[in-house]
C-alpha positions as CSV (number, residue, x, y, z in Angstrom):
1,M,0.0,0.0,0.0
2,K,2.9,2.4,0.8
3,K,4.4,1.7,-2.6
4,V,1.2,2.7,-4.3
5,I,0.9,5.9,-2.4
6,T,4.5,6.7,-3.0
7,L,4.0,6.0,-6.7
8,C,0.9,8.2,-6.9
9,L,2.8,11.1,-5.1
10,F,5.7,10.7,-7.6
11,V,3.4,10.8,-10.6
12,F,1.7,13.9,-9.1
13,A,5.0,15.6,-8.6
14,M,6.0,14.9,-12.2
15,F,2.8,16.5,-13.4
16,L,3.6,19.6,-11.4
17,G,7.1,19.8,-12.7
18,T,5.9,19.5,-16.3
19,D,3.5,22.4,-15.9
20,S,6.1,24.7,-14.3
21,A,8.6,23.9,-17.1
22,T,6.0,24.7,-19.7
23,A,5.0,27.9,-18.0
24,Q,8.7,28.9,-17.8
25,N,9.1,28.2,-21.5
26,K,6.1,30.4,-22.4
27,I,7.5,33.3,-20.3
28,E,10.9,33.0,-22.0
29,I,9.2,32.9,-25.5
30,N,7.1,36.0,-24.7
31,T,10.0,37.9,-23.2
32,E,12.2,37.1,-26.2
33,A,9.4,38.1,-28.7
34,S,8.9,41.3,-26.8
35,E,12.6,42.2,-26.7
36,T,13.0,41.5,-30.4
37,T,9.9,43.5,-31.3
38,E,11.1,46.5,-29.2
39,T,14.5,46.4,-30.9
40,L,13.0,46.2,-34.3
41,R,10.5,49.0,-33.4
42,K,13.4,51.3,-32.5
43,L,15.4,50.3,-35.6
44,L,12.5,50.3,-38.2
45,K,10.2,52.9,-36.6
46,F,6.9,51.0,-37.3
47,N,3.4,51.8,-36.0
48,N,1.6,50.1,-33.1
49,T,-0.4,47.8,-35.4
50,Q,2.8,46.6,-37.0
51,R,4.4,46.2,-33.6
52,D,1.6,44.0,-32.4
53,N,1.7,41.9,-35.6
54,I,5.5,41.5,-35.4
55,Y,5.2,40.5,-31.7
56,D,2.6,37.9,-32.6
57,A,4.8,36.5,-35.4
58,Y,7.8,36.2,-33.2
59,K,5.7,34.6,-30.4
60,E,4.4,32.1,-32.9
61,Y,7.9,31.4,-34.2
62,G,9.2,31.0,-30.6
63,K,6.5,28.4,-29.8
64,A,7.0,26.5,-33.0
65,H,10.8,26.5,-32.5
66,A,10.4,25.3,-28.9
67,N,8.1,22.5,-30.0
68,L,10.5,21.5,-32.8
69,T,13.5,21.5,-30.5
70,S,11.7,19.5,-27.8
71,S,10.9,16.8,-30.3
72,R,13.7,14.5,-31.1
73,T,13.5,15.0,-34.9
74,V,15.1,18.4,-35.4
75,T,16.3,18.8,-39.0
76,E,18.0,21.7,-40.7
77,E,15.2,21.6,-43.3
78,A,12.5,22.1,-40.6
79,L,14.4,25.0,-39.0
80,T,14.8,26.6,-42.5
81,K,11.1,26.3,-43.2
82,L,10.3,27.8,-39.8
83,K,12.6,30.8,-40.4
84,K,11.2,31.2,-43.9
85,R,7.6,31.3,-42.5
86,L,8.7,34.0,-40.0
87,T,10.3,36.0,-42.7
88,D,7.3,35.8,-45.0
89,K,5.0,37.0,-42.2
90,V,7.3,39.9,-41.4
91,E,7.5,40.8,-45.0
92,A,3.7,40.9,-45.2
93,I,3.6,43.3,-42.2
94,L,6.4,45.7,-43.1
95,N,6.7,48.0,-46.1
96,E,9.6,47.5,-48.5
97,E,12.0,50.0,-46.8
98,Q,11.3,48.5,-43.4
99,F,11.7,45.0,-44.7
100,E,15.2,45.9,-46.1
101,G,16.2,47.1,-42.6
102,Y,14.7,43.9,-41.1
103,K,16.8,41.7,-43.5
104,A,20.0,43.7,-42.4
105,F,19.0,43.2,-38.8
106,V,18.6,39.4,-39.3
107,K,21.9,39.2,-41.1
108,E,23.6,41.1,-38.3
109,Q,22.1,38.8,-35.7
110,G,23.6,35.8,-37.5
């Protein structure tokens, strides 16, 4: 009986640990998206609507990247597709001049 109770407590603790790890990951993704958006806003001088859309695009990218890296099947092709999708979204949000500045920013970031 003690073993069953111990096992149940262990499983419960594992569930709690998983939720806190997921929450931490979301906080990191949101923070990184926010910081990148703010850096781009200062560099490219876009309006509030563009800022919100850029933030959403980076947040979506962060979530997809985290899901991809947590799976065991990370490929260079999958990462390239993910980055391309982000670039396409950003290109749709920004005007041509801003997008050229964005490309220079991405190249500088490596």
